[in-house]
C-alpha positions as CSV (number, residue, x, y, z in Angstrom):
1,X,0.0,0.0,0.0
2,X,1.3,3.5,-1.0
3,X,2.6,6.2,1.3
4,X,0.1,9.0,1.8
5,X,-0.2,11.1,-1.4
6,X,-3.7,12.5,-0.7
7,X,-6.5,12.4,1.8
8,X,-9.8,12.2,-0.1
9,X,-11.6,12.6,3.2
10,X,-10.2,16.0,3.9
11,X,-13.1,18.3,2.9
12,X,-10.9,21.4,3.1
13,X,-9.2,20.1,-0.1
14,X,-12.5,20.6,-1.9
15,X,-13.4,24.0,-0.6
16,X,-12.2,26.1,-3.5
17,X,-12.6,23.5,-6.3
18,X,-12.2,19.9,-7.1
19,X,-8.4,19.1,-6.4
20,X,-7.6,18.2,-10.0
21,X,-3.9,18.6,-9.6
22,X,-3.9,16.0,-6.8
23,X,-6.0,13.6,-8.8
24,X,-3.6,14.0,-11.8
25,X,-0.7,13.0,-9.5
26,X,-2.6,10.0,-8.3
27,X,-3.4,9.0,-11.9
28,X,0.4,9.1,-12.6
29,X,1.7,7.6,-9.4
30,X,-1.0,5.5,-7.7
31,X,-4.2,5.1,-9.8
32,X,-5.5,2.5,-7.4
33,X,-4.7,4.2,-4.2
34,X,-5.2,3.1,-0.6
35,X,-6.6,6.0,1.3
36,X,-6.2,5.7,5.0
37,X,-9.4,6.6,6.9
38,X,-8.7,6.8,10.7
39,X,-12.4,7.6,11.4
40,X,-13.6,4.4,9.7
41,X,-15.1,1.7,11.8
42,X,-14.0,-1.0,9.4
43,X,-11.2,-3.3,10.3
44,X,-8.9,-2.2,7.5
45,X,-9.3,1.5,8.2
46,X,-9.4,2.9,4.7
47,X,-10.7,2.5,1.2
48,X,-9.4,2.2,-2.4
49,X,-9.6,5.4,-4.4
50,X,-9.8,4.9,-8.2
51,X,-8.8,7.8,-10.4
52,X,-8.4,6.2,-13.8
53,X,-11.2,6.0,-16.4
54,X,-10.7,2.4,-17.3
55,X,-10.6,1.1,-13.8
56,X,-13.8,2.9,-12.9
57,X,-15.6,1.4,-15.9
58,X,-14.3,-2.0,-14.9
59,X,-16.0,-1.6,-11.5
60,X,-19.2,-0.2,-12.9
61,X,-19.7,-3.1,-15.4
62,X,-19.4,-5.8,-12.7
63,X,-22.1,-5.0,-10.1
64,X,-22.1,-8.7,-8.9
65,X,-18.5,-8.2,-7.8
66,X,-18.7,-4.5,-6.7
67,X,-22.0,-3.9,-4.8
68,X,-23.9,-0.7,-4.3
69,X,-26.0,-2.0,-1.5
70,X,-23.6,-1.4,1.3
71,X,-23.4,2.4,0.7
72,X,-22.9,4.8,-2.2
73,X,-20.8,7.2,-0.1
74,X,-18.0,6.6,2.4
75,X,-20.6,6.2,5.1
76,X,-22.1,2.7,5.3
77,X,-25.8,2.2,4.5
78,X,-28.0,2.0,7.6
79,X,-28.5,-1.6,9.0
80,X,-31.8,-3.4,8.5
81,X,-32.4,-3.3,12.3
82,X,-33.0,0.5,12.1
83,X,-36.3,-0.1,10.2
84,X,-38.2,2.8,8.5
85,X,-37.4,5.5,7.5
86,X,-33.9,4.1,7.2
87,X,-35.0,1.3,4.9
88,X,-35.9,4.0,2.4
89,X,-32.2,5.1,2.4
90,X,-30.7,1.6,2.4
91,X,-33.0,0.1,-0.3
92,X,-33.4,3.1,-2.6
93,X,-33.2,2.5,-6.3
94,X,-29.5,3.6,-6.5
95,X,-28.5,1.2,-3.7
96,X,-30.0,-1.9,-5.3
97,X,-27.9,-4.5,-7.2
98,X,-29.1,-6.5,-10.2
99,X,-31.5,-8.1,-10.8
100,X,-33.6,-6.1,-8.3
101,X,-32.2,-2.8,-9.6
102,X,-33.2,-3.5,-13.2
103,X,-36.7,-4.6,-12.2
104,X,-37.4,-1.4,-10.1
105,X,-35.7,0.9,-12.6
106,X,-37.9,-0.5,-15.4
107,X,-41.0,0.7,-13.5
108,X,-40.1,4.4,-13.6
109,X,-38.0,4.4,-16.8
110,X,-41.0,5.4,-19.1
111,X,-41.3,8.7,-17.2
112,X,-37.7,9.6,-18.2
113,X,-37.8,8.1,-21.7
114,X,-37.1,10.4,-24.7
115,X,-40.8,10.6,-25.6
116,X,-41.8,11.7,-22.1
117,X,-39.0,14.4,-22.1
118,X,-40.0,15.6,-25.5
119,X,-43.5,16.1,-24.3
120,X,-42.1,18.4,-21.5
121,X,-39.7,20.3,-23.7
122,X,-42.1,23.2,-24.5
123,X,-42.8,23.8,-20.8
124,X,-39.1,23.5,-19.9
125,X,-38.2,26.1,-22.6
126,X,-40.9,28.4,-21.2
127,X,-39.5,28.0,-17.6
128,X,-36.0,28.7,-18.9
129,X,-37.1,32.0,-20.4
130,X,-39.0,33.0,-17.3
131,X,-36.1,32.3,-15.0
132,X,-33.5,34.1,-17.2
133,X,-35.8,37.1,-17.7
134,X,-36.4,37.4,-14.0
135,X,-32.7,37.0,-13.0
136,X,-31.1,39.4,-15.6
137,X,-33.4,42.3,-14.9
138,X,-31.2,43.9,-12.2
139,X,-27.9,43.0,-14.1
140,X,-26.2,42.0,-10.8
141,X,-27.4,38.7,-9.3
142,X,-26.3,35.4,-7.8
143,X,-26.3,33.1,-10.8
144,X,-26.0,29.9,-8.7
145,X,-29.2,30.6,-6.8
146,X,-31.3,32.7,-9.1
147,X,-30.7,30.6,-12.3
148,X,-28.7,27.4,-11.8
149,X,-30.8,26.2,-8.9
150,X,-34.1,27.9,-9.5
151,X,-34.5,26.5,-13.0
152,X,-34.1,22.7,-12.4
153,X,-36.1,23.1,-9.1
154,X,-39.0,24.5,-11.1
155,X,-38.7,21.8,-13.8
156,X,-38.2,18.7,-11.6
157,X,-40.0,19.5,-8.4
158,X,-42.8,21.4,-10.1
159,X,-43.3,19.8,-13.5
160,X,-42.0,16.2,-13.0
161,X,-42.9,15.6,-9.4
162,X,-45.8,18.0,-9.1
163,X,-44.8,19.4,-5.7
164,X,-46.4,22.7,-4.6
165,X,-44.2,25.8,-4.8
166,X,-44.3,26.3,-1.0
167,X,-42.4,23.0,-0.5
168,X,-39.5,23.9,-2.9
169,X,-37.4,25.5,-0.2
170,X,-37.8,22.5,2.1
171,X,-36.7,20.1,-0.7
172,X,-33.7,22.3,-1.5
173,X,-32.6,22.1,2.1
174,X,-33.0,18.3,2.1
175,X,-30.8,18.1,-1.0
176,X,-28.1,20.4,0.5
177,X,-27.9,18.4,3.7
178,X,-27.7,15.0,1.9
179,X,-25.0,16.2,-0.5
180,X,-22.9,17.8,2.2
181,X,-23.9,16.3,5.6
182,X,-20.6,17.5,7.2
183,X,-20.9,21.1,6.2
184,X,-20.4,23.0,9.4
185,X,-23.3,25.4,8.6
186,X,-25.8,22.6,9.3
187,X,-26.8,21.7,12.9
188,X,-25.5,18.5,14.4
189,X,-27.7,15.5,13.5
190,X,-29.4,17.5,10.7
191,X,-29.0,14.5,8.4
192,X,-31.0,12.3,10.7
193,X,-33.8,14.9,10.9
194,X,-33.8,15.3,7.1
195,X,-34.2,11.5,6.5
196,X,-37.2,11.5,8.9
197,X,-38.7,14.6,7.2
198,X,-38.4,13.1,3.7
199,X,-40.0,9.8,4.9
200,X,-42.9,11.6,6.5
201,X,-43.4,13.8,3.5
202,X,-43.3,10.8,1.1
203,X,-46.1,9.0,3.0
204,X,-48.2,12.2,3.1
205,X,-47.7,12.8,-0.6
206,X,-48.6,9.2,-1.3
207,X,-51.9,9.5,0.5
208,X,-52.7,12.8,-1.2
209,X,-52.0,11.4,-4.7
210,X,-54.1,8.3,-4.1
211,X,-57.0,10.6,-3.1
212,X,-56.5,13.0,-6.0
213,X,-54.1,11.9,-8.7
214,X,-52.3,14.5,-10.9
215,X,-50.3,14.4,-14.1
216,X,-46.9,13.7,-12.5
217,X,-44.6,10.9,-11.8
218,X,-45.6,10.8,-8.2
219,X,-49.2,9.9,-9.2
220,X,-47.9,7.2,-11.6
221,X,-46.0,5.6,-8.7
222,X,-48.9,6.0,-6.3
223,X,-51.3,4.1,-8.6
224,X,-48.9,1.5,-9.9
225,X,-50.2,-2.0,-9.2
226,X,-48.6,-5.4,-8.8
227,X,-49.6,-8.4,-10.8
228,X,-52.1,-9.2,-8.1
229,X,-53.7,-5.8,-8.5
230,X,-52.4,-4.3,-5.3
231,X,-50.7,-0.9,-4.9
232,X,-47.1,-0.8,-4.0
233,X,-46.4,-0.6,-0.3
234,X,-45.8,2.6,1.5
235,X,-42.2,1.5,2.1
236,X,-41.6,0.9,-1.5
237,X,-43.1,4.2,-2.5
238,X,-40.9,6.0,0.0
239,X,-37.8,4.3,-1.5
240,X,-38.7,5.5,-5.0
241,X,-39.4,9.0,-3.7
242,X,-36.1,9.1,-1.9
243,X,-34.2,8.0,-5.0
244,X,-35.8,10.7,-7.1
245,X,-35.8,13.6,-4.7
246,X,-32.1,13.1,-3.7
247,X,-30.8,13.3,-7.3
248,X,-33.5,15.2,-9.0
249,X,-32.3,18.7,-9.5
250,X,-29.1,19.4,-7.5
251,X,-26.7,17.8,-10.0
252,X,-28.2,19.7,-12.8
253,X,-27.9,22.9,-10.9
254,X,-24.2,22.0,-10.3
255,X,-23.6,21.5,-14.0
256,X,-25.4,24.7,-15.0
257,X,-23.4,26.9,-12.6
258,X,-20.1,25.2,-13.3
259,X,-20.7,25.6,-17.0
260,X,-21.3,29.3,-16.8
261,X,-18.1,29.6,-14.6
262,X,-16.3,27.8,-17.4
263,X,-17.8,30.2,-20.0
264,X,-16.4,33.1,-17.9
265,X,-13.0,31.5,-17.6
266,X,-12.8,30.5,-21.3
267,X,-14.6,33.5,-23.0
268,X,-13.4,32.5,-26.4
269,X,-15.2,29.2,-26.1
270,X,-18.4,31.0,-25.2
271,X,-18.1,33.3,-28.2
272,X,-17.7,30.2,-30.4
273,X,-21.0,29.0,-28.9
274,X,-22.7,32.3,-29.5
275,X,-21.6,32.4,-33.1
276,X,-22.2,28.7,-33.7
277,X,-25.3,27.6,-31.8
278,X,-25.1,24.2,-33.5
279,X,-22.2,23.4,-31.1
280,X,-24.7,23.5,-28.2
281,X,-25.1,19.6,-27.9
282,X,-21.3,19.1,-27.7
283,X,-21.0,22.1,-25.4
284,X,-23.5,20.5,-22.9
285,X,-21.4,17.3,-22.9
286,X,-18.2,19.3,-22.3
287,X,-19.9,21.1,-19.4
288,X,-20.9,17.8,-17.9
289,X,-17.3,16.4,-18.3
290,X,-15.7,19.6,-17.0
291,X,-17.9,20.1,-13.9
292,X,-18.7,16.4,-13.1
293,X,-21.5,17.2,-10.6
294,X,-21.1,14.0,-8.6
295,X,-17.5,13.7,-7.7
296,X,-17.6,10.0,-6.6
297,X,-19.7,7.0,-5.9
298,X,-18.6,4.0,-3.8
299,X,-18.9,0.3,-4.2
300,X,-18.1,-2.6,-1.8
301,X,-16.1,-5.6,-3.0
302,X,-18.1,-8.8,-2.6
303,X,-15.1,-11.1,-3.1
304,X,-11.4,-10.6,-3.6
305,X,-10.5,-8.9,-6.9
306,X,-7.6,-7.2,-8.7
307,X,-7.8,-3.7,-10.2
308,X,-4.8,-2.2,-11.9
309,X,-2.5,-4.8,-10.3
310,X,-3.7,-4.0,-6.8
311,X,-5.4,-6.8,-4.7
312,X,-8.8,-5.7,-3.4
313,X,-10.0,-7.7,-0.5
314,X,-13.6,-8.8,0.1
315,X,-15.5,-6.2,2.1
316,X,-13.3,-3.3,1.2
317,X,-14.7,0.0,0.0
318,X,-13.9,1.1,-3.5
319,X,-14.4,4.8,-4.4
320,X,-14.8,5.7,-8.1
321,X,-13.7,9.3,-8.6
322,X,-15.6,10.4,-11.7
323,X,-14.1,13.9,-11.4
324,X,-10.7,12.4,-12.0
325,X,-11.8,9.9,-14.7
326,X,-13.2,12.8,-16.7
327,X,-9.7,14.4,-16.8
328,X,-7.9,11.2,-17.6
329,X,-5.2,12.1,-20.2
330,X,-5.4,8.7,-21.8
331,X,-9.1,9.3,-22.7
332,X,-9.4,13.0,-23.1
333,X,-6.7,14.9,-25.0
334,X,-5.8,18.2,-23.3
335,X,-8.3,17.4,-20.5
336,X,-7.7,20.7,-18.6
337,X,-8.9,22.7,-21.6
338,X,-12.6,23.5,-21.9
339,X,-13.6,22.8,-25.5
340,X,-17.2,23.3,-26.6
341,X,-16.6,21.2,-29.7
342,X,-14.9,18.2,-28.0
343,X,-15.6,14.9,-29.7
344,X,-15.6,12.2,-28.7
345,X,-16.6,13.0,-25.2
346,X,-17.6,9.7,-23.5
347,X,-17.5,11.2,-19.9
348,X,-18.6,9.4,-16.8
349,X,-20.7,12.1,-15.3
350,X,-23.8,9.9,-15.5
351,X,-22.0,6.8,-14.5
352,X,-21.7,3.7,-16.6
353,X,-23.3,0.2,-16.8
354,X,-26.4,-0.8,-15.0
355,X,-26.4,2.2,-12.8
356,X,-26.3,4.8,-15.6
357,X,-28.3,7.7,-14.5
358,X,-32.0,7.4,-15.2
359,X,-32.4,11.2,-15.4
360,X,-29.6,11.8,-17.9
361,X,-31.8,12.7,-20.8
362,X,-33.8,15.2,-18.7
363,X,-30.7,16.8,-17.3
364,X,-29.2,17.2,-20.8
365,X,-32.4,18.7,-22.1
366,X,-32.6,21.2,-19.2
367,X,-29.0,22.4,-19.6
368,X,-29.4,22.7,-23.4
369,X,-32.6,24.7,-23.3
370,X,-31.3,27.1,-20.6
371,X,-28.1,27.8,-22.4
372,X,-30.1,28.1,-25.6
373,X,-31.9,31.0,-24.0
374,X,-28.6,32.6,-22.9
375,X,-27.1,32.3,-26.4
376,X,-30.2,33.7,-28.1
377,X,-30.0,36.8,-25.9
378,X,-26.2,36.9,-26.3
379,X,-25.8,37.2,-22.6
380,X,-22.3,37.6,-21.3
381,X,-21.5,37.2,-17.6
382,X,-18.6,38.4,-15.5
383,X,-18.0,36.8,-12.1
384,X,-17.8,39.6,-9.6
385,X,-17.0,37.9,-6.3
386,X,-15.7,34.8,-4.6
387,X,-17.4,31.5,-5.7
388,X,-18.7,29.7,-2.7
389,X,-19.0,25.9,-2.9
390,X,-20.6,23.2,-0.7
391,X,-18.1,21.7,1.7
392,X,-18.3,18.3,0.2
393,X,-16.2,15.7,-1.5
394,X,-19.4,14.1,-2.9
395,X,-21.1,16.8,-4.8
396,X,-19.4,19.5,-6.9
397,X,-21.9,22.2,-6.1
398,X,-21.5,25.9,-6.5
399,X,-23.8,27.5,-3.9
400,X,-23.0,31.2,-4.6
401,X,-21.6,33.0,-7.7
402,X,-22.3,36.7,-8.1
403,X,-22.3,37.8,-11.7
404,X,-22.8,41.0,-13.7
405,X,-24.3,41.2,-17.1
406,X,-21.7,42.6,-19.5
407,X,-22.9,45.1,-22.0
408,X,-22.4,44.0,-25.6
């Protein structure tokens, strides 16, 4: 096992940005790196950190060997003895392994299929125009909150899930805590409180939709029946709701804000986009690669294995660092250059294999339509203050980014 090159668990290393220089060193010197973790309760006191693209794809493609069920973050999944609402967390869609994962994913997949997203596109475009118009009126505003967050919240929470506007702030807080539970701005045990709140809200929403269904995915789930004609259980509904609400809008907000920061840092690339709007689809993919909203996911080895010449023992944690894989020099030429015409661009921002993100199509559509509105208006932004990020090694989230509209 290597001498200490980097401590992935040090959140201070992620305060200003993803530590790409540290990851580049790991890719060169220790691509399968044993990261000591003194706070871990596990016997080995650490985890394997993967920083190379090929190694991560290897893990993603073999879920029978590398399980999601024991936790997606460094924290272990709650034990079965805790019961509800913790079963909602432990057995959410993203925590399931095949074949159960495929079966449950299949039930909600039609709501995120291209046809369903195409039916929403007109409404998404309208919301993008409303959000942009409202934000740019004063010329000085917080892009992260007023556009990057507000837009996907209105699309996903309002249009897809059908939640009332008065509940948006609550859902945003839930997402913030789940993405960065160790952020010092949150009270102690806030994560426990949030899990309980989400569970109670899910059951209340289930009862409401069964009484009065609406045209949203929540109603579809609430009235979905088994082969015997029975509705899914409250516990199962809560698991679906947890899976959707915890990954519904925050990653899209991260990509949108990170993309605009990149446009500001690489103004020539933004001018290319303004003059060649046909580059928008490839620009969206480059934004997703560049920002990598979810920095990592974890798996647990179900038996002994070998990755990159390193022996992985059964039960050890394996952390797949997508943010590093998306800058892997062997896959992406000049990876530290932001290029709106980059092709090919087979990034891992939505994962790979069976756990490829269900909402990828919706996220891509949201980002494209919002940037489309910006380009049509020929909006040019200048960042006017410090960019504040969530204190997290899990989600690459810009929480505050003051900008000024530049005059053409």
